[in-house]
VEXDREN-2710 file (C-alpha; in Angstrom, 1 decimal):
% VEXDREN-2710
k/r/px/py/pz
1/MET/64.9/151.7/34.5
2/SER/61.5/150.5/33.2
3/LYS/60.7/150.6/29.1
4/LEU/57.3/150.8/28.5
5/ILE/55.4/148.6/26.0
6/ALA/55.8/150.1/22.7
7/SER/52.6/152.2/21.3
8/SER/51.1/151.5/18.0
9/THR/51.4/153.9/15.1
10/PRO/48.2/156.1/14.4
11/LYS/47.5/154.0/11.0
12/GLN/47.8/150.8/13.0
13/ALA/45.3/152.1/15.3
14/PHE/42.7/153.6/13.1
15/LYS/43.1/150.0/11.1
16/ALA/42.1/148.2/14.2
17/ALA/39.2/150.1/15.1
18/ILE/37.7/150.3/11.5
19/ALA/38.4/146.4/11.8
20/GLU/36.1/146.1/14.9
21/LEU/33.3/148.3/13.4
22/LYS/33.3/146.6/10.0
23/PRO/30.4/144.2/11.1
24/TYR/28.3/147.6/12.3
25/ARG/28.7/149.2/9.0
26/LEU/24.8/148.9/8.4
27/ARG/24.1/151.0/11.8
28/LEU/27.2/153.8/10.7
29/VAL/25.3/154.5/7.3
30/GLY/22.0/154.8/9.4
31/VAL/24.1/157.2/11.6
32/VAL/24.7/159.1/8.6
33/PHE/21.4/159.7/7.6
34/CYS/20.2/160.7/10.6
35/GLY/23.0/162.6/11.0
36/VAL/21.7/164.8/8.0
37/PHE/18.4/164.5/8.4
38/THR/18.7/166.0/11.9
39/ALA/20.9/168.9/10.6
40/VAL/18.8/169.8/7.6
41/ALA/16.0/169.9/10.5
42/GLY/18.0/172.2/12.6
43/LEU/18.1/174.7/9.5
44/VAL/14.1/175.1/10.5
45/GLY/14.5/177.6/13.2
46/PRO/16.7/180.4/11.6
47/TRP/14.7/180.0/8.0
48/ALA/11.4/180.4/10.0
49/VAL/12.6/183.5/11.9
50/GLY/13.8/185.0/8.9
51/GLY/10.8/184.3/7.2
52/LEU/8.8/185.5/9.8
53/VAL/10.7/188.8/10.6
54/ASP/10.1/189.5/6.8
55/LYS/6.5/188.7/7.1
56/LEU/5.9/191.1/10.3
57/LEU/7.9/193.9/8.6
58/GLU/5.3/193.8/5.6
59/SER/1.7/193.1/7.6
60/PRO/2.0/192.3/11.3
61/SER/-0.6/189.4/12.0
62/MET/-0.4/187.1/15.4
63/ASP/-1.7/184.4/13.1
64/ASP/2.0/184.4/11.5
65/VAL/3.4/184.1/14.4
66/VAL/1.9/181.2/15.9
67/ALA/2.2/179.3/12.6
68/PHE/5.9/180.3/12.6
69/ALA/6.2/179.4/16.1
70/LEU/4.4/176.0/15.5
71/LEU/7.0/175.2/12.6
72/ILE/10.3/176.1/14.9
73/VAL/8.7/173.4/17.4
74/ALA/8.0/170.7/14.9
75/GLY/11.5/171.3/13.4
76/GLY/13.0/171.1/17.2
77/VAL/11.0/167.9/17.7
78/VAL/12.2/166.4/14.6
79/SER/15.7/167.0/15.1
80/GLY/15.4/166.0/18.7
81/LEU/14.3/162.7/17.8
82/GLY/16.9/162.4/14.8
83/THR/19.4/163.1/17.4
84/TRP/18.1/160.6/19.5
85/TRP/18.4/157.3/17.1
86/GLY/21.5/158.6/15.4
87/SER/22.9/158.6/19.0
88/ALA/21.4/155.0/19.6
89/LEU/22.9/153.8/16.1
90/LEU/26.0/154.9/17.2
91/ALA/26.2/153.5/20.3
92/ARG/24.6/150.1/19.3
93/ALA/27.7/150.4/16.9
94/LEU/30.5/151.8/18.8
95/GLU/29.8/150.0/22.6
96/PRO/30.3/146.3/21.2
97/ALA/33.2/147.5/19.2
98/ILE/34.8/148.8/21.9
99/ALA/33.9/145.7/24.3
100/ARG/35.3/143.6/21.4
101/LEU/38.8/145.5/21.6
102/ARG/39.2/145.5/25.2
103/GLU/38.9/142.0/25.5
104/LYS/41.6/141.6/22.8
105/VAL/43.8/143.8/24.5
106/LEU/43.0/142.2/28.0
107/ARG/43.9/138.6/26.1
108/ALA/46.9/140.1/24.8
109/ALA/48.2/141.5/27.9
110/VAL/48.0/138.0/29.7
111/SER/49.5/136.5/26.8
112/LEU/52.9/138.9/27.4
113/ASP/55.9/136.6/28.2
114/ALA/57.2/137.5/32.1
115/ASN/60.1/138.8/30.2
116/THR/58.2/141.8/28.7
117/VAL/55.7/142.4/31.7
118/GLU/58.7/142.8/33.9
119/THR/60.6/145.0/31.5
120/ALA/57.4/147.2/30.6
121/GLY/56.6/147.4/34.5
122/ARG/52.8/145.7/35.7
123/GLY/51.9/149.6/36.4
124/ASP/52.1/150.1/32.6
125/VAL/50.1/147.6/31.4
126/ILE/47.6/147.7/34.2
127/SER/47.3/151.3/32.8
128/ARG/46.7/150.4/29.3
129/ILE/44.3/147.7/30.2
130/ALA/42.0/150.0/33.1
131/ASP/43.0/153.8/32.4
132/ASP/43.4/153.6/28.4
133/SER/40.5/151.2/28.2
134/ARG/38.3/153.5/30.2
135/GLU/39.3/156.7/28.5
136/VAL/38.1/155.3/25.0
137/SER/35.1/153.9/26.5
138/ASN/34.3/157.2/27.8
139/ALA/35.4/159.1/24.2
140/ALA/33.1/156.1/22.4
141/SER/29.8/156.8/25.0
142/THR/29.9/160.7/25.0
143/VAL/32.3/162.7/23.1
144/VAL/32.1/160.7/19.6
145/PRO/28.4/160.7/19.3
146/LEU/28.4/164.5/19.9
147/MET/31.7/165.2/18.0
148/VAL/29.5/163.3/15.0
149/GLN/26.2/165.4/15.5
150/ALA/28.5/168.6/15.6
151/GLY/30.0/167.4/12.1
152/PHE/26.9/167.2/10.3
153/THR/25.3/170.5/11.9
154/VAL/28.8/172.4/10.7
155/VAL/28.1/170.9/7.2
156/ILE/24.9/171.4/6.7
157/SER/24.5/174.5/8.1
158/ALA/27.3/176.1/5.6
159/PHE/25.3/174.9/2.7
160/GLY/22.5/176.3/4.0
161/MET/24.0/179.5/4.5
162/ALA/24.7/180.1/1.2
163/ALA/21.6/178.9/0.1
164/VAL/20.1/182.0/1.7
165/ASP/22.5/184.3/-0.1
166/TRP/25.7/183.6/-2.1
167/ARG/27.4/186.7/-1.0
168/LEU/26.8/186.0/2.6
169/GLY/27.8/182.5/2.3
170/LEU/31.7/183.6/0.7
171/VAL/31.6/185.9/4.0
172/GLY/31.2/183.2/6.4
173/LEU/33.9/181.3/5.0
174/VAL/36.3/184.3/6.2
175/ALA/35.9/182.0/9.5
176/ILE/37.9/178.6/7.6
177/PRO/41.4/180.7/7.5
178/LEU/41.0/182.1/11.1
179/TYR/40.1/178.6/12.3
180/TRP/42.6/177.0/10.4
181/THR/45.1/179.6/12.1
182/THR/44.4/177.7/15.2
183/LEU/44.2/174.1/13.8
184/ARG/47.3/174.4/11.9
185/VAL/49.0/174.8/15.7
186/TYR/47.0/172.8/17.5
187/LEU/46.7/169.4/15.5
188/PRO/50.5/168.9/15.6
189/ARG/51.2/169.7/18.8
190/SER/48.3/168.0/20.6
191/GLY/48.5/164.6/19.5
192/PRO/52.1/164.3/21.4
193/LEU/51.0/166.3/24.0
194/TYR/48.5/164.1/24.7
195/THR/50.2/160.6/24.3
196/ARG/52.9/162.5/27.2
197/GLU/49.8/162.7/29.2
198/ARG/49.0/159.1/28.9
199/GLU/52.1/157.7/29.4
200/ALA/52.9/160.1/32.2
201/PHE/49.7/158.3/33.9
202/GLY/50.7/154.9/33.5
203/VAL/54.0/155.8/34.7
204/ARG/52.2/157.2/38.0
205/THR/50.0/154.2/38.1
206/GLN/53.1/151.9/38.1
207/ARG/54.6/153.4/41.2
208/LEU/51.2/153.2/43.0
209/VAL/50.8/149.5/41.8
210/GLY/54.4/148.9/43.2
211/ALA/54.2/150.9/46.8
212/VAL/51.1/148.7/47.4
213/GLU/52.4/145.7/46.2
214/GLY/55.8/146.2/48.3
215/ALA/54.0/147.7/51.3
216/GLU/55.3/144.9/53.5
217/THR/58.9/145.7/52.3
218/LEU/58.9/149.1/52.6
219/ARG/57.5/149.1/56.3
220/ALA/60.4/146.6/57.2
221/PHE/63.0/148.9/55.8
222/ARG/60.6/152.0/57.0
223/ALA/61.2/153.4/53.4
224/GLU/57.6/154.8/53.1
225/ASP/58.7/158.3/53.0
226/THR/61.1/157.1/50.1
227/GLU/58.6/155.7/48.1
228/LEU/56.4/158.4/48.8
229/LYS/58.6/161.1/47.4
230/ARG/58.9/159.0/44.4
231/ILE/55.2/158.8/43.8
232/ASP/54.4/162.3/44.4
233/ALA/57.3/162.9/41.6
234/ALA/55.3/160.5/39.0
235/SER/52.1/162.5/39.9
236/ALA/53.6/166.1/39.7
237/GLU/55.1/165.1/36.4
238/ALA/51.3/163.9/35.3
239/ARG/49.6/167.0/36.8
240/ASP/52.1/169.5/35.0
241/ILE/51.3/167.5/32.0
242/SER/47.4/167.8/32.3
243/ILE/47.8/171.0/33.2
244/SER/49.9/172.4/30.2
245/VAL/47.4/170.6/28.4
246/PHE/44.3/172.9/29.7
247/ARG/46.2/176.0/29.2
248/PHE/47.2/174.6/25.5
249/LEU/43.1/174.0/25.4
250/THR/42.6/177.4/26.5
251/TRP/44.6/178.8/24.0
252/ALA/42.7/177.3/21.1
253/PHE/39.3/178.3/22.7
254/SER/40.2/181.7/22.6
255/ARG/41.3/181.9/19.2
256/ASN/37.8/180.2/18.0
257/ASN/36.1/182.9/20.2
258/ARG/38.0/185.4/18.3
259/ALA/37.5/184.2/14.5
260/GLU/33.6/183.9/15.6
261/CYS/33.3/187.6/16.6
262/ILE/35.0/188.9/13.5
263/THR/32.9/186.7/11.3
264/LEU/29.8/187.6/12.7
265/ILE/30.6/191.1/12.8
266/LEU/31.6/191.0/8.9
267/ILE/28.5/188.9/8.4
268/LEU/26.1/191.3/10.0
269/GLY/28.0/194.7/8.5
270/THR/27.9/192.8/4.8
271/GLY/24.1/192.4/5.3
272/PHE/23.8/196.0/6.2
273/TYR/25.2/197.0/3.4
274/LEU/23.3/194.1/0.7
275/PHE/19.7/195.7/2.7
276/ASN/20.4/199.1/1.9
277/ALA/21.5/198.7/-2.0
278/ASP/17.9/196.5/-1.9
279/LEU/20.0/193.1/-2.6
280/VAL/18.4/191.2/0.4
281/THR/15.9/191.9/2.9
282/VAL/16.2/192.0/6.6
283/GLY/14.7/188.3/7.0
284/ALA/17.6/187.0/4.8
285/VAL/20.2/188.5/6.9
286/SER/18.8/187.6/10.3
287/THR/18.5/183.7/9.3
288/ALA/22.0/183.9/8.2
289/ALA/23.2/185.4/11.3
290/LEU/21.3/183.0/13.3
291/ILE/22.9/180.3/10.9
292/PHE/26.5/181.5/11.4
293/HIS/25.6/181.8/15.4
294/ARG/24.6/178.3/15.3
295/LEU/27.9/176.6/14.3
296/PHE/29.0/178.2/17.5
297/GLY/28.5/175.6/19.7
298/PRO/28.9/172.5/17.3
299/ILE/32.6/174.2/16.3
300/GLY/32.9/174.9/19.8
301/VAL/32.1/171.2/20.5
302/LEU/34.9/170.2/17.4
303/VAL/37.5/172.2/19.0
304/GLY/36.8/171.0/22.8
305/MET/35.9/167.7/22.2
306/PHE/38.7/167.0/19.6
307/SER/41.1/167.1/22.8
308/ASP/39.1/164.5/24.6
309/ILE/39.1/162.5/21.1
310/GLN/43.0/163.4/20.7
311/SER/42.9/161.8/24.5
312/ALA/41.5/158.8/23.5
313/SER/43.2/158.2/20.5
314/ALA/46.4/158.2/22.4
315/SER/44.6/155.6/24.9
316/LEU/43.7/153.7/21.7
317/ILE/47.3/153.8/20.1
318/ARG/48.4/152.4/23.5
319/MET/46.0/149.8/23.8
320/VAL/46.7/148.9/20.1
321/GLY/50.4/148.2/21.4
322/VAL/49.7/145.9/23.8
323/ILE/47.9/143.9/20.7
324/ASN/50.4/144.5/18.5
325/THR/53.4/143.5/21.2
326/ALA/51.7/140.0/22.0
327/SER/50.9/139.2/18.0
328/HIS/55.0/139.8/17.7
329/GLN/55.5/136.8/20.0
330/VAL/56.1/134.3/17.7
331/SER/54.2/131.0/18.4
332/GLY/55.0/127.3/17.4
333/THR/52.3/124.9/15.7
334/LEU/53.8/121.4/16.1
335/PRO/52.2/119.1/18.6
336/ALA/53.9/118.3/21.7
337/PRO/55.9/115.2/21.0
338/ALA/55.6/111.6/22.8
339/SER/58.9/112.0/24.9
340/THR/58.7/114.6/27.7
341/ALA/62.1/114.8/28.3
342/LEU/62.9/118.4/29.0
343/SER/66.4/120.1/27.9
344/LEU/68.1/123.3/28.5
345/PHE/71.4/123.8/26.4
346/ASP/73.7/126.8/27.2
347/VAL/71.0/128.8/28.0
348/SER/71.4/132.5/29.1
349/HIS/69.5/135.4/30.1
350/HIS/69.1/139.0/31.1
351/TYR/66.8/141.8/32.4
352/HIS/67.7/144.7/30.6
353/THR/71.3/144.2/30.6
354/ALA/72.1/142.6/34.1
355/PRO/72.8/139.0/33.4
356/VAL/71.1/136.7/35.5
357/ILE/71.3/133.2/33.8
358/LYS/74.5/132.4/32.6
359/ASN/75.2/129.4/29.7
360/ALA/73.3/126.7/32.1
361/SER/72.6/123.1/30.2
362/LEU/70.2/120.9/32.4
363/GLN/68.1/117.9/30.8
364/ILE/65.4/116.7/32.9
365/ALA/64.4/112.8/32.0
366/GLU/61.0/111.5/32.3
367/GLY/60.0/110.9/35.5
368/GLU/62.8/112.7/37.3
369/ARG/62.7/114.9/40.0
370/ILE/65.0/117.9/40.1
371/ALA/66.1/120.2/42.8
372/ILE/67.7/123.6/42.5
373/VAL/69.3/125.0/45.6
374/GLY/71.2/128.2/45.9
375/ALA/71.5/131.8/47.7
376/THR/68.4/134.6/47.1
377/GLY/69.4/136.2/43.8
378/ALA/71.3/133.0/42.2
379/GLY/68.7/133.0/39.2
380/LYS/66.6/129.7/40.5
381/SER/63.0/131.3/39.5
382/THR/64.6/132.5/36.1
383/LEU/65.8/129.4/35.4
384/ALA/62.4/127.7/36.5
385/LEU/60.1/130.4/34.5
386/ILE/62.5/129.8/31.6
387/ALA/61.8/125.7/31.7
388/ALA/58.4/126.4/32.0
389/GLY/58.2/128.2/29.0
390/LEU/56.8/131.2/30.8
391/LEU/60.1/133.4/29.9
392/THR/62.0/133.3/26.4
393/GLN/65.7/132.9/27.3
394/SER/68.0/135.7/25.5
395/SER/70.0/132.9/24.0
396/GLY/70.3/129.1/24.1
397/ARG/68.1/126.6/23.4
398/VAL/65.0/124.7/25.5
399/SER/63.4/121.7/24.1
400/LEU/60.8/119.1/24.8
401/GLY/61.3/116.1/23.5
402/GLY/63.8/117.5/21.3
403/VAL/61.7/120.0/20.1
404/ASP/62.3/124.0/20.6
405/PHE/59.5/125.4/22.8
406/ALA/59.2/128.0/20.2
407/ASP/57.7/125.7/17.7
408/ILE/55.4/124.0/19.9
409/ASP/51.6/125.3/20.4
410/PRO/51.6/127.2/23.4
411/ASP/48.4/125.2/24.4
412/GLU/50.0/121.9/23.7
413/LEU/53.2/123.4/26.0
414/ARG/51.0/124.2/28.5
415/LYS/49.0/120.9/28.7
416/ASN/52.5/119.4/29.1
417/ILE/54.1/121.6/31.4
418/ALA/52.7/123.2/34.4
419/MET/53.8/125.7/37.4
420/VAL/53.3/126.9/40.6
421/SER/55.3/130.3/41.2
422/GLN/56.4/132.3/44.5
423/GLU/53.2/134.8/43.3
424/ILE/50.3/132.7/44.3
425/HIS/47.3/134.0/43.5
426/CYS/43.6/133.4/44.6
427/PHE/40.9/135.0/42.3
428/ARG/37.5/136.2/43.4
429/GLY/35.0/133.0/42.8
430/SER/34.2/129.9/44.6
431/VAL/36.9/127.1/45.8
432/LEU/35.5/125.3/42.9
433/ASP/36.3/128.0/40.5
434/ASN/39.5/128.7/41.5
435/VAL/40.9/124.9/41.1
436/LYS/39.0/124.7/37.9
437/ILE/41.2/127.2/36.4
438/ALA/43.6/124.8/35.3
439/ARG/40.9/122.4/33.6
440/PRO/37.9/124.3/33.0
441/GLY/35.9/121.1/32.1
442/ALA/36.7/119.2/35.0
443/THR/33.5/118.2/37.4
444/ASP/32.8/118.8/40.7
445/ALA/33.7/115.3/41.7
446/GLU/36.9/115.4/40.1
447/VAL/37.7/118.5/42.2
448/LYS/37.0/117.0/45.1
449/ALA/39.0/114.1/44.4
450/VAL/42.1/116.3/43.9
451/LEU/41.4/118.3/47.1
452/SER/40.8/115.2/49.2
453/ASP/44.2/113.6/47.6
454/LEU/46.2/116.6/49.1
455/ASP/44.4/118.0/52.0
456/ASP/40.3/118.7/52.5
457/ALA/40.4/119.1/55.8
458/TRP/40.4/122.9/55.9
459/LEU/37.2/123.4/53.7
460/GLU/35.2/122.4/56.9
461/ARG/35.9/125.8/58.4
462/LEU/34.8/127.2/54.9
463/PRO/31.1/128.8/55.7
464/GLN/29.8/126.7/52.1
465/GLY/32.6/124.6/52.0
466/LEU/33.6/124.2/47.9
467/GLU/31.1/126.9/47.1
468/THR/32.5/129.6/49.5
469/ILE/33.4/132.9/47.6
470/VAL/36.7/133.2/48.0
471/GLY/39.4/136.2/46.6
472/ASP/39.5/139.8/46.5
473/GLY/36.2/140.5/49.1
474/GLY/35.6/137.3/49.9
475/PHE/36.7/134.9/52.3
476/ARG/39.8/135.5/53.7
477/LEU/41.6/132.1/53.3
478/THR/45.5/131.3/54.7
479/SER/48.6/131.4/52.8
480/VAL/48.7/127.6/53.5
481/GLU/45.0/127.1/51.9
482/ASN/46.2/129.4/48.9
483/GLN/49.1/127.2/48.4
484/ILE/47.0/124.0/48.6
485/ILE/44.7/125.5/45.8
486/ALA/47.9/126.2/44.1
487/LEU/48.8/122.5/44.0
488/ALA/45.2/121.4/43.6
489/ARG/45.2/123.4/40.4
490/VAL/48.3/121.5/39.0
491/HIS/46.9/118.0/40.2
492/LEU/44.1/118.5/38.5
493/ALA/45.5/119.5/35.4
494/ASP/47.7/116.4/35.1
495/PRO/50.8/117.6/33.4
496/ALA/53.6/115.2/32.3
497/ILE/55.9/117.7/34.2
498/VAL/55.6/120.1/36.9
499/ILE/57.9/122.9/38.0
500/LEU/57.4/124.2/42.0
501/ASP/59.1/127.6/42.3
502/GLU/59.3/127.8/46.2
503/ALA/55.7/126.7/46.5
504/THR/55.8/125.6/50.0
505/ALA/58.1/128.7/51.0
506/GLU/55.2/130.7/53.0
507/SER/54.0/127.4/54.8
508/GLY/55.7/128.1/58.2
509/SER/57.1/125.3/60.6
510/ASP/53.7/124.1/61.7
511/HIS/52.4/123.4/58.5
512/ALA/55.5/122.6/56.3
513/LYS/55.2/119.0/56.5
514/LEU/51.8/119.0/55.2
515/LEU/52.5/121.5/52.2
516/GLU/55.6/119.0/51.6
517/GLU/53.7/115.9/51.5
518/ALA/50.8/117.8/49.1
519/ALA/53.9/119.2/46.8
520/LEU/55.3/115.4/46.7
521/LYS/51.9/113.8/45.7
522/VAL/51.9/116.6/43.1
523/THR/55.0/115.6/41.2
524/LYS/54.3/111.7/42.1
525/ASP/54.7/109.9/39.1
526/ARG/55.8/113.3/36.7
527/SER/59.0/114.7/36.1
528/ALA/59.7/117.3/38.1
529/LEU/61.6/120.7/38.8
530/VAL/61.7/121.8/42.2
531/VAL/63.1/125.6/43.3
532/ALA/63.6/124.3/46.9
533/HIS/63.0/127.4/49.7
534/ARG/64.6/124.4/52.6
535/LEU/66.9/122.1/51.8
536/ASP/65.4/119.4/53.5
537/GLN/63.0/119.5/50.5
538/ALA/66.1/119.0/48.2
539/ARG/67.4/116.2/49.7
540/THR/64.6/113.9/48.4
541/ALA/65.0/114.8/44.8
542/ASP/66.8/112.5/42.2
543/ARG/69.4/114.8/41.5
544/ILE/70.3/118.6/43.2
545/ILE/71.2/121.7/41.1
546/VAL/73.2/124.1/42.5
547/MET/73.4/127.7/41.6
548/ASP/75.2/130.5/42.2
549/SER/75.4/134.2/40.2
550/GLY/73.3/133.0/37.7
551/GLU/75.4/129.8/36.9
552/ILE/75.3/126.0/37.5
553/ILE/77.9/125.4/39.9
554/GLU/77.1/121.7/41.1
555/SER/75.0/119.0/39.7
556/GLY/74.8/115.3/41.4
557/THR/72.4/113.4/44.4
558/HIS/72.1/114.8/47.9
559/GLU/75.4/112.2/49.1
560/GLN/77.3/112.8/46.1
561/LEU/77.5/116.6/46.7
562/ARG/78.2/116.1/50.5
563/ALA/81.2/114.3/49.5
564/ILE/82.6/117.0/47.4
565/GLY/82.7/119.5/50.1
566/GLY/81.6/122.6/47.7
567/ARG/79.0/124.8/48.1
568/TYR/76.0/122.4/48.8
569/GLU/77.9/120.8/51.4
570/ALA/78.5/124.9/52.8
571/LEU/75.3/125.4/52.5
572/TRP/73.7/122.2/54.3
573/SER/76.0/122.5/57.2
574/ALA/74.3/125.9/57.7
575/TRP/71.0/124.8/57.4
576/SER/71.4/121.8/60.0
577/ALA/73.1/124.1/62.0
578/ARG/69.9/126.3/62.7
END
């Protein structure tokens, strides 16, 4: 069972948000000024209506109606301009801050070690980068501006109503305990509810991604219906949680409507009493009622949008959780040693509770080429990932030139060790760009030289040659061409140690020799650890390691291992008899 990446605490998420907003504090000050100014301008309408009522009761005059109407229009124009300018300033503060946060989350996600990603599941990671990031961005662009303006309107209107008449202002305070009876239930329950919703969305995404990536396997075993049932179950859980969230929100709205109705009736009733006692005018009561009625929308926004804020907060907590998880990965600071001898001592590793590597020890001398063979599930790929520094072992020691991997700067380690895994990916972009991923500063001539050394005949069929756009939506490359690009990246990076995890496994018989020759060129004059898919690849290695059930059971040259008559001899006999 997968274990999702831990989310951050609300306090950690708040600190992360504040840190991103700090460079834009002057713009935020401008937002506060515009908010107050706009809220005050919004009081012009109710005040003008109240004044007009009193004027018309004294002496009806069309001039007064026109004058107050123009005053209301002027107040509306000023309020609109203030809202526009405040929203613009807020967007100029929030959007770049959210963009920087997204970049940090993406950078943290791609830096997570393989064990963390595999344990959590790719769907969880993708959901945090895509779904949660989109949720926070939407809140920043639409929800937050509305809530900020609504907050200023509520505060300024409360003072405005008290300024009209303090007794009517006191009556308006009755709404506070009525609203609070809703919030005291809503606040503690909504946070966990929205967190559950976001996590359910993450599990659903994980199921969908797994089904898409494993579509061929599902078809091969006719297991589509079984996987669809699992997706349906994950989707149903996400749907049910979303419905419960909506029901909870509807309940909160109904309670707020009740509070507004009760308070407005009390204001009008109190106003009628005060007017009969000749303590206030009809215009003052009208103004107070209109100001309170003006609060319906902003309060509704605060309560209604609070659910969106809670959802965005849950997403922010999950995003910051990725950053925290990546930051907890301790990185070394030492430069790579001069010696490039690679050593694994008593290394063990497990996924969840299942052991996949058991007390494995291996030394790769400078310039030595070692092949790893074994049945599927023997632990070959896991050992290769550990040797490449892409997976941290559960126990044991891995070192380069006698220095632990954990103590070496990751960038230094990557310069010395490069790996081509089973999963070869071609990014959207030109062929040149795809190869240059290994060394962005490389010239076009260097890329051409690397491809020419391996095999560049296939480039002739590309419409624009090296400038042809490949990857998602681009020109479709064959599996062999994708593998050539992957090997070219390593060749261009020019590391001291090359690790190939069945890098030619997809070649097929027609192109096996071509890819094998390319792999030999990439490993020439370099230390190499090759997970061999075919035993004829292992035959030319300086040493062959045989693995079974996570253990290294045999080690030696092709001739030595055949002479022993053990596991390798059995594998070779079976291979030769094909």
